[in-house]
N, CA, C and O atoms as a Tinker XYZ file with bonds, in Angstrom:
   540  protein
     1  N     64.050000  102.928000   94.618000    73     2
     2  CA    65.211000  102.268000   95.201000    64     1     3
     3  C     66.437000  102.614000   94.357000    63     2     4     5
     4  O     66.445000  102.418000   93.142000    81     3
     5  N     67.451000  103.122000   95.010000    73     3     6
     6  CA    68.659000  103.565000   94.340000    64     5     7
     7  C     69.792000  102.594000   94.656000    63     6     8     9
     8  O     70.243000  102.522000   95.799000    81     7
     9  N     70.262000  101.834000   93.640000    73     7    10
    10  CA    71.364000  100.885000   93.855000    64     9    11
    11  C     72.657000  101.468000   93.308000    63    10    12    13
    12  O     72.702000  101.996000   92.197000    81    11
    13  N     73.700000  101.360000   94.110000    73    11    14
    14  CA    75.022000  101.869000   93.741000    64    13    15
    15  C     76.044000  100.778000   94.028000    63    14    16    17
    16  O     75.974000  100.098000   95.053000    81    15
    17  N     76.994000  100.619000   93.111000    73    15    18
    18  CA    78.141000   99.748000   93.346000    64    17    19
    19  C     79.365000  100.651000   93.335000    63    18    20    21
    20  O     79.632000  101.336000   92.348000    81    19
    21  N     80.096000  100.648000   94.423000    73    19    22
    22  CA    81.200000  101.584000   94.612000    64    21    23
    23  C     82.482000  100.854000   95.005000    63    22    24    25
    24  O     82.452000   99.828000   95.684000    81    23
    25  N     83.607000  101.412000   94.559000    73    23    26
    26  CA    84.913000  100.884000   94.964000    64    25    27
    27  C     85.547000  101.731000   96.071000    63    26    28    29
    28  O     86.712000  101.529000   96.412000    81    27
    29  N     84.803000  102.658000   96.622000    73    27    30
    30  CA    85.327000  103.517000   97.685000    64    29    31
    31  C     85.441000  102.738000   99.004000    63    30    32    33
    32  O     84.436000  102.329000   99.585000    81    31
    33  N     86.661000  102.547000   99.455000    73    31    34
    34  CA    86.885000  101.795000  100.699000    64    33    35
    35  C     86.219000  102.466000  101.887000    63    34    36    37
    36  O     85.745000  101.792000  102.802000    81    35
    37  N     86.182000  103.804000  101.876000    73    35    38
    38  CA    85.620000  104.533000  103.013000    64    37    39
    39  C     84.135000  104.239000  103.215000    63    38    40    41
    40  O     83.623000  104.379000  104.325000    81    39
    41  N     83.448000  103.837000  102.164000    73    39    42
    42  CA    82.008000  103.557000  102.244000    64    41    43
    43  C     81.717000  102.179000  102.832000    63    42    44    45
    44  O     80.613000  101.934000  103.318000    81    43
    45  N     82.686000  101.289000  102.792000    73    43    46
    46  CA    82.454000   99.912000  103.225000    64    45    47
    47  C     82.097000   99.845000  104.703000    63    46    48    49
    48  O     82.707000  100.516000  105.535000    81    47
    49  N     81.105000   99.027000  105.011000    73    47    50
    50  CA    80.688000   98.779000  106.391000    64    49    51
    51  C     81.415000   97.510000  106.855000    63    50    52    53
    52  O     80.944000   96.393000  106.637000    81    51
    53  N     82.553000   97.703000  107.488000    73    51    54
    54  CA    83.416000   96.585000  107.895000    64    53    55
    55  C     82.672000   95.614000  108.809000    63    54    56    57
    56  O     82.804000   94.401000  108.650000    81    55
    57  N     81.907000   96.116000  109.743000    73    55    58
    58  CA    81.158000   95.231000  110.648000    64    57    59
    59  C     80.157000   94.383000  109.880000    63    58    60    61
    60  O     80.015000   93.193000  110.159000    81    59
    61  N     79.464000   94.974000  108.922000    73    59    62
    62  CA    78.510000   94.255000  108.081000    64    61    63
    63  C     79.210000   93.148000  107.293000    63    62    64    65
    64  O     78.742000   92.010000  107.257000    81    63
    65  N     80.334000   93.492000  106.663000    73    63    66
    66  CA    81.085000   92.513000  105.858000    64    65    67
    67  C     81.585000   91.387000  106.752000    63    66    68    69
    68  O     81.440000   90.213000  106.412000    81    67
    69  N     82.171000   91.735000  107.888000    73    67    70
    70  CA    82.680000   90.722000  108.804000    64    69    71
    71  C     81.567000   89.814000  109.293000    63    70    72    73
    72  O     81.731000   88.594000  109.324000    81    71
    73  N     80.443000   90.389000  109.671000    73    71    74
    74  CA    79.325000   89.590000  110.181000    64    73    75
    75  C     78.879000   88.563000  109.149000    63    74    76    77
    76  O     78.629000   87.407000  109.488000    81    75
    77  N     78.778000   88.984000  107.883000    73    75    78
    78  CA    78.370000   88.032000  106.849000    64    77    79
    79  C     79.444000   86.963000  106.641000    63    78    80    81
    80  O     79.146000   85.769000  106.646000    81    79
    81  N     80.672000   87.390000  106.463000    73    79    82
    82  CA    81.741000   86.450000  106.122000    64    81    83
    83  C     82.031000   85.440000  107.217000    63    82    84    85
    84  O     82.344000   84.287000  106.922000    81    83
    85  N     81.935000   85.841000  108.450000    73    83    86
    86  CA    82.288000   84.929000  109.537000    64    85    87
    87  C     81.355000   83.714000  109.593000    63    86    88    89
    88  O     81.693000   82.690000  110.188000    81    87
    89  N     80.169000   83.839000  108.961000    73    87    90
    90  CA    79.233000   82.712000  108.905000    64    89    91
    91  C     79.169000   82.056000  107.531000    63    90    92    93
    92  O     78.510000   81.028000  107.380000    81    91
    93  N     79.831000   82.616000  106.533000    73    91    94
    94  CA    79.805000   82.061000  105.178000    64    93    95
    95  C     80.655000   80.793000  105.119000    63    94    96    97
    96  O     81.683000   80.700000  105.789000    81    95
    97  N     80.228000   79.824000  104.323000    73    95    98
    98  CA    80.945000   78.541000  104.263000    64    97    99
    99  C     82.403000   78.705000  103.865000    63    98   100   101
   100  O     83.244000   77.912000  104.290000    81    99
   101  N     82.720000   79.701000  103.070000    73    99   102
   102  CA    84.093000   79.860000  102.601000    64   101   103
   103  C     84.965000   80.712000  103.530000    63   102   104   105
   104  O     86.182000   80.771000  103.353000    81   103
   105  N     84.354000   81.366000  104.510000    73   103   106
   106  CA    85.138000   82.269000  105.366000    64   105   107
   107  C     84.793000   82.096000  106.841000    63   106   108   109
   108  O     85.081000   82.972000  107.656000    81   107
   109  N     84.187000   80.987000  107.177000    73   107   110
   110  CA    83.725000   80.746000  108.549000    64   109   111
   111  C     84.838000   81.010000  109.551000    63   110   112   113
   112  O     85.930000   80.448000  109.464000    81   111
   113  N     84.529000   81.882000  110.506000    73   111   114
   114  CA    85.491000   82.172000  111.558000    64   113   115
   115  C     86.514000   83.239000  111.233000    63   114   116   117
   116  O     87.370000   83.532000  112.067000    81   115
   117  N     86.456000   83.833000  110.048000    73   115   118
   118  CA    87.416000   84.887000  109.704000    64   117   119
   119  C     87.271000   86.038000  110.705000    63   118   120   121
   120  O     86.162000   86.493000  110.986000    81   119
   121  N     88.377000   86.490000  111.225000    73   119   122
   122  CA    88.334000   87.556000  112.231000    64   121   123
   123  C     88.126000   88.917000  111.564000    63   122   124   125
   124  O     88.352000   89.082000  110.365000    81   123
   125  N     87.698000   89.868000  112.357000    73   123   126
   126  CA    87.520000   91.222000  111.842000    64   125   127
   127  C     88.858000   91.793000  111.364000    63   126   128   129
   128  O     88.907000   92.487000  110.349000    81   127
   129  N     89.928000   91.507000  112.083000    73   127   130
   130  CA    91.252000   91.972000  111.675000    64   129   131
   131  C     91.643000   91.389000  110.316000    63   130   132   133
   132  O     92.235000   92.081000  109.488000    81   131
   133  N     91.312000   90.119000  110.088000    73   131   134
   134  CA    91.592000   89.497000  108.789000    64   133   135
   135  C     90.762000   90.153000  107.687000    63   134   136   137
   136  O     91.265000   90.382000  106.587000    81   135
   137  N     89.514000   90.451000  107.970000    73   135   138
   138  CA    88.661000   91.137000  106.986000    64   137   139
   139  C     89.266000   92.492000  106.630000    63   138   140   141
   140  O     89.334000   92.850000  105.454000    81   139
   141  N     89.697000   93.235000  107.619000    73   139   142
   142  CA    90.305000   94.550000  107.382000    64   141   143
   143  C     91.558000   94.409000  106.527000    63   142   144   145
   144  O     91.760000   95.194000  105.601000    81   143
   145  N     92.398000   93.427000  106.821000    73   143   146
   146  CA    93.620000   93.208000  106.046000    64   145   147
   147  C     93.303000   92.863000  104.600000    63   146   148   149
   148  O     93.954000   93.368000  103.686000    81   147
   149  N     92.303000   92.000000  104.383000    73   147   150
   150  CA    91.956000   91.628000  103.004000    64   149   151
   151  C     91.442000   92.836000  102.234000    63   150   152   153
   152  O     91.746000   92.992000  101.051000    81   151
   153  N     90.683000   93.674000  102.878000    73   151   154
   154  CA    90.152000   94.876000  102.226000    64   153   155
   155  C     91.280000   95.842000  101.880000    63   154   156   157
   156  O     91.259000   96.467000  100.820000    81   155
   157  N     92.255000   95.967000  102.761000    73   155   158
   158  CA    93.381000   96.878000  102.518000    64   157   159
   159  C     94.175000   96.488000  101.276000    63   158   160   161
   160  O     94.781000   97.348000  100.637000    81   159
   161  N     94.180000   95.197000  100.925000    73   159   162
   162  CA    95.049000   94.710000   99.862000    64   161   163
   163  C     94.309000   94.262000   98.606000    63   162   164   165
   164  O     94.868000   93.531000   97.788000    81   163
   165  N     93.067000   94.689000   98.444000    73   163   166
   166  CA    92.278000   94.287000   97.278000    64   165   167
   167  C     91.525000   95.474000   96.697000    63   166   168   169
   168  O     91.406000   96.527000   97.325000    81   167
   169  N     91.019000   95.281000   95.485000    73   167   170
   170  CA    90.059000   96.206000   94.902000    64   169   171
   171  C     88.691000   95.719000   95.359000    63   170   172   173
   172  O     88.298000   94.593000   95.057000    81   171
   173  N     87.970000   96.560000   96.082000    73   171   174
   174  CA    86.726000   96.167000   96.745000    64   173   175
   175  C     85.523000   96.805000   96.070000    63   174   176   177
   176  O     85.601000   97.910000   95.532000    81   175
   177  N     84.408000   96.083000   96.112000    73   175   178
   178  CA    83.162000   96.557000   95.526000    64   177   179
   179  C     82.055000   96.412000   96.562000    63   178   180   181
   180  O     81.705000   95.299000   96.954000    81   179
   181  N     81.513000   97.526000   96.997000    73   179   182
   182  CA    80.380000   97.506000   97.909000    64   181   183
   183  C     79.101000   97.728000   97.118000    63   182   184   185
   184  O     79.082000   98.523000   96.178000    81   183
   185  N     78.030000   97.030000   97.493000    73   183   186
   186  CA    76.727000   97.187000   96.857000    64   185   187
   187  C     75.803000   97.837000   97.877000    63   186   188   189
   188  O     75.681000   97.368000   99.009000    81   187
   189  N     75.151000   98.925000   97.462000    73   187   190
   190  CA    74.338000   99.714000   98.378000    64   189   191
   191  C     72.962000   99.990000   97.783000    63   190   192   193
   192  O     72.834000  100.277000   96.592000    81   191
   193  N     71.946000   99.901000   98.619000    73   191   194
   194  CA    70.610000  100.369000   98.272000    64   193   195
   195  C     70.298000  101.510000   99.223000    63   194   196   197
   196  O     70.301000  101.345000  100.443000    81   195
   197  N     70.029000  102.668000   98.642000    73   195   198
   198  CA    69.736000  103.854000   99.446000    64   197   199
   199  C     70.764000  104.033000  100.571000    63   198   200   201
   200  O     70.406000  104.300000  101.719000    81   199
   201  N     72.055000  103.878000  100.217000    73   199   202
   202  CA    73.194000  104.062000  101.124000    64   201   203
   203  C     73.334000  103.007000  102.212000    63   202   204   205
   204  O     74.149000  103.170000  103.120000    81   203
   205  N     72.558000  101.926000  102.142000    73   203   206
   206  CA    72.719000  100.809000  103.075000    64   205   207
   207  C     73.396000   99.673000  102.328000    63   206   208   209
   208  O     72.924000   99.257000  101.269000    81   207
   209  N     74.506000   99.163000  102.873000    73   207   210
   210  CA    75.239000   98.099000  102.197000    64   209   211
   211  C     74.473000   96.795000  102.246000    63   210   212   213
   212  O     74.007000   96.367000  103.302000    81   211
   213  N     74.346000   96.155000  101.059000    73   211   214
   214  CA    73.648000   94.860000  100.953000    64   213   215
   215  C     74.525000   93.782000  100.344000    63   214   216   217
   216  O     74.119000   92.622000  100.274000    81   215
   217  N     75.724000   94.146000   99.900000    73   215   218
   218  CA    76.587000   93.152000   99.260000    64   217   219
   219  C     78.023000   93.631000   99.181000    63   218   220   221
   220  O     78.354000   94.765000   99.528000    81   219
   221  N     78.866000   92.716000   98.707000    73   219   222
   222  CA    80.304000   92.983000   98.694000    64   221   223
   223  C     80.989000   91.982000   97.781000    63   222   224   225
   224  O     80.492000   90.875000   97.572000    81   223
   225  N     82.121000   92.372000   97.244000    73   223   226
   226  CA    83.038000   91.469000   96.548000    64   225   227
   227  C     84.401000   92.149000   96.548000    63   226   228   229
   228  O     84.515000   93.362000   96.726000    81   227
   229  N     85.423000   91.340000   96.346000    73   227   230
   230  CA    86.763000   91.917000   96.236000    64   229   231
   231  C     87.550000   91.148000   95.192000    63   230   232   233
   232  O     87.276000   89.980000   94.917000    81   231
   233  N     88.532000   91.823000   94.619000    73   231   234
   234  CA    89.410000   91.218000   93.623000    64   233   235
   235  C     90.843000   91.379000   94.101000    63   234   236   237
   236  O     91.317000   92.491000   94.332000    81   235
   237  N     91.516000   90.261000   94.243000    73   235   238
   238  CA    92.950000   90.256000   94.522000    64   237   239
   239  C     93.630000   90.231000   93.155000    63   238   240   241
   240  O     93.416000   89.303000   92.375000    81   239
   241  N     94.449000   91.242000   92.860000    73   239   242
   242  CA    94.973000   91.356000   91.500000    64   241   243
   243  C     96.303000   92.092000   91.427000    63   242   244   245
   244  O     96.667000   92.858000   92.319000    81   243
   245  N     97.018000   91.833000   90.335000    73   243   246
   246  CA    98.207000   92.624000   90.006000    64   245   247
   247  C     97.877000   93.653000   88.914000    63   246   248   249
   248  O     98.757000   94.394000   88.477000    81   247
   249  N     96.620000   93.699000   88.474000    73   247   250
   250  CA    96.086000   94.636000   87.483000    64   249   251
   251  C     96.643000   94.442000   86.086000    63   250   252   253
   252  O     96.395000   95.272000   85.212000    81   251
   253  N     97.388000   93.371000   85.847000    73   251   254
   254  CA    97.943000   93.147000   84.517000    64   253   255
   255  C     97.725000   91.720000   84.024000    63   254   256   257
   256  O     97.369000   91.514000   82.864000    81   255
   257  N     97.932000   90.747000   84.886000    73   255   258
   258  CA    97.919000   89.361000   84.453000    64   257   259
   259  C     96.858000   88.534000   85.166000    63   258   260   261
   260  O     96.189000   87.716000   84.535000    81   259
   261  N     96.694000   88.734000   86.469000    73   259   262
   262  CA    95.900000   87.811000   87.275000    64   261   263
   263  C     94.880000   88.537000   88.141000    63   262   264   265
   264  O     95.161000   89.594000   88.706000    81   263
   265  N     93.696000   87.953000   88.234000    73   263   266
   266  CA    92.666000   88.458000   89.136000    64   265   267
   267  C     91.938000   87.297000   89.796000    63   266   268   269
   268  O     91.537000   86.348000   89.124000    81   267
   269  N     91.769000   87.372000   91.101000    73   267   270
   270  CA    91.047000   86.342000   91.855000    64   269   271
   271  C     89.828000   87.005000   92.473000    63   270   272   273
   272  O     89.951000   87.876000   93.333000    81   271
   273  N     88.658000   86.587000   92.030000    73   271   274
   274  CA    87.396000   87.128000   92.527000    64   273   275
   275  C     87.020000   86.407000   93.809000    63   274   276   277
   276  O     86.973000   85.177000   93.849000    81   275
   277  N     86.751000   87.181000   94.865000    73   275   278
   278  CA    86.576000   86.586000   96.191000    64   277   279
   279  C     85.456000   87.250000   96.968000    63   278   280   281
   280  O     85.061000   88.381000   96.683000    81   279
   281  N     84.951000   86.522000   97.958000    73   279   282
   282  CA    84.021000   87.034000   98.968000    64   281   283
   283  C     82.802000   87.726000   98.356000    63   282   284   285
   284  O     82.330000   88.735000   98.880000    81   283
   285  N     82.300000   87.190000   97.264000    73   283   286
   286  CA    81.138000   87.768000   96.583000    64   285   287
   287  C     79.873000   87.380000   97.340000    63   286   288   289
   288  O     79.614000   86.197000   97.562000    81   287
   289  N     79.084000   88.385000   97.737000    73   287   290
   290  CA    77.808000   88.073000   98.375000    64   289   291
   291  C     76.818000   89.213000   98.280000    63   290   292   293
   292  O     77.184000   90.386000   98.206000    81   291
   293  N     75.570000   88.835000   98.283000    73   291   294
   294  CA    74.429000   89.727000   98.470000    64   293   295
   295  C     73.666000   89.128000   99.645000    63   294   296   297
   296  O     73.445000   87.917000   99.673000    81   295
   297  N     73.259000   89.940000  100.613000    73   295   298
   298  CA    72.547000   89.381000  101.759000    64   297   299
   299  C     71.218000   88.772000  101.308000    63   298   300   301
   300  O     70.613000   89.196000  100.324000    81   299
   301  N     70.794000   87.771000  102.063000    73   299   302
   302  CA    69.676000   86.927000  101.670000    64   301   303
   303  C     68.411000   87.696000  101.306000    63   302   304   305
   304  O     67.747000   87.357000  100.327000    81   303
   305  N     68.069000   88.718000  102.071000    73   303   306
   306  CA    66.811000   89.415000  101.812000    64   305   307
   307  C     66.799000   90.201000  100.496000    63   306   308   309
   308  O     65.748000   90.680000  100.071000    81   307
   309  N     67.963000   90.335000   99.851000    73   307   310
   310  CA    68.029000   91.041000   98.569000    64   309   311
   311  C     68.430000   90.127000   97.416000    63   310   312   313
   312  O     68.674000   90.606000   96.309000    81   311
   313  N     68.500000   88.832000   97.654000    73   311   314
   314  CA    68.833000   87.894000   96.581000    64   313   315
   315  C     67.631000   87.707000   95.658000    63   314   316   317
   316  O     66.484000   87.926000   96.046000    81   315
   317  N     67.924000   87.302000   94.440000    73   315   318
   318  CA    66.860000   87.062000   93.468000    64   317   319
   319  C     66.423000   88.302000   92.715000    63   318   320   321
   320  O     65.448000   88.258000   91.965000    81   319
   321  N     67.133000   89.412000   92.902000    73   319   322
   322  CA    66.788000   90.662000   92.224000    64   321   323
   323  C     67.805000   91.061000   91.156000    63   322   324   325
   324  O     67.714000   92.148000   90.585000    81   323
   325  N     68.773000   90.183000   90.885000    73   323   326
   326  CA    69.777000   90.480000   89.872000    64   325   327
   327  C     70.963000   91.286000   90.367000    63   326   328   329
   328  O     71.807000   91.697000   89.570000    81   327
   329  N     71.043000   91.518000   91.674000    73   327   330
   330  CA    72.135000   92.343000   92.203000    64   329   331
   331  C     73.495000   91.645000   92.104000    63   330   332   333
   332  O     74.504000   92.304000   91.854000    81   331
   333  N     73.537000   90.333000   92.295000    73   331   334
   334  CA    74.813000   89.613000   92.165000    64   333   335
   335  C     75.304000   89.682000   90.722000    63   334   336   337
   336  O     76.494000   89.879000   90.474000    81   335
   337  N     74.400000   89.523000   89.790000    73   335   338
   338  CA    74.768000   89.631000   88.374000    64   337   339
   339  C     75.275000   91.039000   88.061000    63   338   340   341
   340  O     76.271000   91.203000   87.356000    81   339
   341  N     74.593000   92.043000   88.584000    73   339   342
   342  CA    75.014000   93.433000   88.397000    64   341   343
   343  C     76.404000   93.656000   89.002000    63   342   344   345
   344  O     77.235000   94.352000   88.418000    81   343
   345  N     76.649000   93.066000   90.166000    73   343   346
   346  CA    77.938000   93.202000   90.836000    64   345   347
   347  C     79.057000   92.574000   90.008000    63   346   348   349
   348  O     80.083000   93.212000   89.772000    81   347
   349  N     78.871000   91.338000   89.567000    73   347   350
   350  CA    79.921000   90.664000   88.788000    64   349   351
   351  C     80.138000   91.384000   87.455000    63   350   352   353
   352  O     81.277000   91.515000   87.007000    81   351
   353  N     79.078000   91.844000   86.827000    73   351   354
   354  CA    79.210000   92.599000   85.574000    64   353   355
   355  C     80.035000   93.868000   85.808000    63   354   356   357
   356  O     80.919000   94.188000   85.014000    81   355
   357  N     79.751000   94.581000   86.883000    73   355   358
   358  CA    80.502000   95.790000   87.212000    64   357   359
   359  C     81.978000   95.477000   87.413000    63   358   360   361
   360  O     82.842000   96.221000   86.950000    81   359
   361  N     82.264000   94.384000   88.099000    73   359   362
   362  CA    83.660000   93.982000   88.328000    64   361   363
   363  C     84.346000   93.667000   87.004000    63   362   364   365
   364  O     85.441000   94.161000   86.733000    81   363
   365  N     83.702000   92.848000   86.187000    73   363   366
   366  CA    84.328000   92.412000   84.933000    64   365   367
   367  C     84.520000   93.577000   83.953000    63   366   368   369
   368  O     85.388000   93.514000   83.082000    81   367
   369  N     83.721000   94.630000   84.089000    73   367   370
   370  CA    83.844000   95.779000   83.191000    64   369   371
   371  C     84.659000   96.931000   83.796000    63   370   372   373
   372  O     84.843000   97.964000   83.152000    81   371
   373  N     85.143000   96.755000   85.023000    73   371   374
   374  CA    85.893000   97.829000   85.679000    64   373   375
   375  C     87.129000   98.188000   84.855000    63   374   376   377
   376  O     87.876000   97.307000   84.429000    81   375
   377  N     87.334000   99.466000   84.637000    73   375   378
   378  CA    88.409000   99.939000   83.755000    64   377   379
   379  C     89.798000   99.464000   84.182000    63   378   380   381
   380  O     90.648000   99.220000   83.326000    81   379
   381  N     90.043000   99.329000   85.472000    73   379   382
   382  CA    91.374000   98.931000   85.942000    64   381   383
   383  C     91.639000   97.437000   85.821000    63   382   384   385
   384  O     92.756000   96.985000   86.075000    81   383
   385  N     90.627000   96.666000   85.436000    73   383   386
   386  CA    90.777000   95.205000   85.373000    64   385   387
   387  C     90.757000   94.664000   83.945000    63   386   388   389
   388  O     90.707000   93.449000   83.749000    81   387
   389  N     90.795000   95.530000   82.965000    73   387   390
   390  CA    90.621000   95.102000   81.579000    64   389   391
   391  C     91.830000   94.381000   80.985000    63   390   392   393
   392  O     91.682000   93.684000   79.980000    81   391
   393  N     93.004000   94.521000   81.563000    73   391   394
   394  CA    94.204000   93.853000   81.014000    64   393   395
   395  C     94.374000   92.436000   81.554000    63   394   396   397
   396  O     95.207000   91.685000   81.045000    81   395
   397  N     93.615000   92.061000   82.558000    73   395   398
   398  CA    93.786000   90.751000   83.198000    64   397   399
   399  C     93.498000   89.627000   82.204000    63   398   400   401
   400  O     92.473000   89.631000   81.522000    81   399
   401  N     94.408000   88.680000   82.136000    73   399   402
   402  CA    94.299000   87.545000   81.215000    64   401   403
   403  C     93.797000   86.275000   81.901000    63   402   404   405
   404  O     93.169000   85.435000   81.256000    81   403
   405  N     94.064000   86.124000   83.191000    73   403   406
   406  CA    93.645000   84.915000   83.906000    64   405   407
   407  C     92.852000   85.316000   85.140000    63   406   408   409
   408  O     93.354000   85.975000   86.050000    81   407
   409  N     91.600000   84.894000   85.134000    73   407   410
   410  CA    90.710000   85.095000   86.273000    64   409   411
   411  C     90.486000   83.769000   86.955000    63   410   412   413
   412  O     90.450000   82.727000   86.302000    81   411
   413  N     90.334000   83.800000   88.261000    73   411   414
   414  CA    89.989000   82.596000   89.011000    64   413   415
   415  C     88.991000   82.962000   90.096000    63   414   416   417
   416  O     88.885000   84.116000   90.512000    81   415
   417  N     88.272000   81.956000   90.536000    73   415   418
   418  CA    87.390000   82.064000   91.689000    64   417   419
   419  C     87.100000   80.655000   92.153000    63   418   420   421
   420  O     87.393000   79.684000   91.456000    81   419
   421  N     86.521000   80.552000   93.336000    73   419   422
   422  CA    86.109000   79.251000   93.867000    64   421   423
   423  C     84.674000   79.387000   94.356000    63   422   424   425
   424  O     84.328000   80.357000   95.031000    81   423
   425  N     83.844000   78.409000   94.010000    73   423   426
   426  CA    82.460000   78.420000   94.469000    64   425   427
   427  C     81.935000   76.994000   94.541000    63   426   428   429
   428  O     82.312000   76.136000   93.742000    81   427
   429  N     81.061000   76.755000   95.511000    73   427   430
   430  CA    80.351000   75.473000   95.592000    64   429   431
   431  C     78.974000   75.580000   94.965000    63   430   432   433
   432  O     78.412000   74.576000   94.527000    81   431
   433  N     78.415000   76.802000   94.916000    73   431   434
   434  CA    76.990000   76.891000   94.615000    64   433   435
   435  C     76.561000   77.992000   93.659000    63   434   436   437
   436  O     75.359000   78.187000   93.477000    81   435
   437  N     77.471000   78.713000   93.045000    73   435   438
   438  CA    77.061000   79.821000   92.185000    64   437   439
   439  C     77.606000   79.697000   90.758000    63   438   440   441
   440  O     77.863000   80.705000   90.101000    81   439
   441  N     77.779000   78.481000   90.290000    73   439   442
   442  CA    78.335000   78.254000   88.959000    64   441   443
   443  C     77.525000   78.958000   87.870000    63   442   444   445
   444  O     78.099000   79.521000   86.938000    81   443
   445  N     76.210000   78.927000   87.983000    73   443   446
   446  CA    75.347000   79.548000   86.983000    64   445   447
   447  C     75.601000   81.036000   86.836000    63   446   448   449
   448  O     75.601000   81.560000   85.723000    81   447
   449  N     75.817000   81.717000   87.942000    73   447   450
   450  CA    76.115000   83.149000   87.902000    64   449   451
   451  C     77.409000   83.403000   87.139000    63   450   452   453
   452  O     77.444000   84.230000   86.228000    81   451
   453  N     78.465000   82.701000   87.506000    73   451   454
   454  CA    79.777000   82.989000   86.942000    64   453   455
   455  C     79.914000   82.518000   85.494000    63   454   456   457
   456  O     80.668000   83.114000   84.726000    81   455
   457  N     79.205000   81.467000   85.113000    73   455   458
   458  CA    79.250000   81.007000   83.716000    64   457   459
   459  C     78.751000   82.088000   82.771000    63   458   460   461
   460  O     79.190000   82.149000   81.622000    81   459
   461  N     77.844000   82.941000   83.228000    73   459   462
   462  CA    77.338000   84.044000   82.405000    64   461   463
   463  C     78.437000   85.027000   82.021000    63   462   464   465
   464  O     78.289000   85.798000   81.073000    81   463
   465  N     79.538000   84.993000   82.763000    73   463   466
   466  CA    80.649000   85.914000   82.528000    64   465   467
   467  C     81.894000   85.191000   82.015000    63   466   468   469
   468  O     83.001000   85.726000   82.080000    81   467
   469  N     81.706000   83.983000   81.508000    73   467   470
   470  CA    82.798000   83.252000   80.876000    64   469   471
   471  C     83.613000   82.362000   81.783000    63   470   472   473
   472  O     84.569000   81.739000   81.321000    81   471
   473  N     83.273000   82.277000   83.062000    73   471   474
   474  CA    83.995000   81.381000   83.964000    64   473   475
   475  C     83.541000   79.953000   83.713000    63   474   476   477
   476  O     82.378000   79.706000   83.394000    81   475
   477  N     84.464000   79.019000   83.860000    73   475   478
   478  CA    84.147000   77.602000   83.698000    64   477   479
   479  C     85.156000   76.802000   84.511000    63   478   480   481
   480  O     86.131000   77.349000   85.025000    81   479
   481  N     84.911000   75.515000   84.617000    73   479   482
   482  CA    85.861000   74.648000   85.317000    64   481   483
   483  C     87.214000   74.729000   84.614000    63   482   484   485
   484  O     87.279000   74.849000   83.390000    81   483
   485  N     88.266000   74.664000   85.377000    73   483   486
   486  CA    89.612000   74.722000   84.810000    64   485   487
   487  C     89.870000   73.425000   84.067000    63   486   488   489
   488  O     89.729000   72.348000   84.647000    81   487
   489  N     90.252000   73.501000   82.766000    73   487   490
   490  CA    90.392000   72.296000   81.955000    64   489   491
   491  C     91.440000   71.302000   82.447000    63   490   492   493
   492  O     91.232000   70.091000   82.360000    81   491
   493  N     92.546000   71.791000   82.954000    73   491   494
   494  CA    93.589000   70.885000   83.426000    64   493   495
   495  C     93.918000   71.227000   84.871000    63   494   496   497
   496  O     94.900000   71.917000   85.141000    81   495
   497  N     93.089000   70.740000   85.809000    73   495   498
   498  CA    93.314000   71.113000   87.214000    64   497   499
   499  C     94.613000   70.571000   87.786000    63   498   500   501
   500  O     95.034000   71.012000   88.856000    81   499
   501  N     95.265000   69.628000   87.110000    73   499   502
   502  CA    96.537000   69.131000   87.633000    64   501   503
   503  C     97.630000   70.188000   87.523000    63   502   504   505
   504  O     98.671000   70.078000   88.171000    81   503
   505  N     97.395000   71.210000   86.704000    73   503   506
   506  CA    98.359000   72.293000   86.552000    64   505   507
   507  C     98.267000   73.279000   87.720000    63   506   508   509
   508  O     99.259000   73.918000   88.072000    81   507
   509  N     97.091000   73.402000   88.314000    73   507   510
   510  CA    96.863000   74.359000   89.392000    64   509   511
   511  C     97.229000   73.711000   90.725000    63   510   512   513
   512  O     96.773000   72.612000   91.040000    81   511
   513  N     98.042000   74.394000   91.487000    73   511   514
   514  CA    98.427000   73.895000   92.790000    64   513   515
   515  C     98.029000   74.894000   93.856000    63   514   516   517
   516  O     97.816000   76.070000   93.562000    81   515
   517  N     97.930000   74.443000   95.068000    73   515   518
   518  CA    97.599000   75.325000   96.154000    64   517   519
   519  C     98.151000   74.805000   97.459000    63   518   520   521
   520  O     98.601000   73.663000   97.550000    81   519
   521  N     98.113000   75.649000   98.464000    73   519   522
   522  CA    98.538000   75.273000   99.790000    64   521   523
   523  C     97.571000   75.896000  100.776000    63   522   524   525
   524  O     97.430000   77.118000  100.811000    81   523
   525  N     96.915000   75.099000  101.560000    73   523   526
   526  CA    95.953000   75.569000  102.531000    64   525   527
   527  C     96.507000   75.329000  103.918000    63   526   528   529
   528  O     96.861000   74.203000  104.267000    81   527
   529  N     96.581000   76.378000  104.703000    73   527   530
   530  CA    97.098000   76.280000  106.063000    64   529   531
   531  C     95.938000   76.493000  107.023000    63   530   532   533
   532  O     95.339000   77.569000  107.043000    81   531
   533  N     95.623000   75.504000  107.799000    73   531   534
   534  CA    94.567000   75.602000  108.801000    64   533   535
   535  C     95.197000   75.829000  110.165000    63   534   536   537
   536  O     95.964000   74.999000  110.654000    81   535
   537  N     94.871000   76.944000  110.764000    73   535   538
   538  CA    95.435000   77.238000  112.090000    64   537   539
   539  C     94.501000   76.790000  113.171000    63   538   540
   540  O     94.803000   76.953000  114.353000    81   539
């Protein structure tokens, strides 16, 4: 089994990514057009076994100060094999992301994975603000 993690946008299977995300708790109902737009404006990581995509993640970043890790997933039939850990490690070690000083992400259920890479609850959440628009 040959596993590859690639940042090549041309390799990404947009239909596969959209199908997963549209049912994910954090992206339920996201349209294919929205998925395409997010991919166009992020550094993307596709996970492949023998050239078949099994996972994905993207980083929204300015490449100097801030990085937001998003849409991280490995499909269910390949979970438990360390691929998510391999994916996050690849992202955190990516040469273009080494200057970032502030990383953020949001998760309900994968705290254990991200803690391995230094992520933790934000100490003063009153400092962080957000705006969520539901259409």
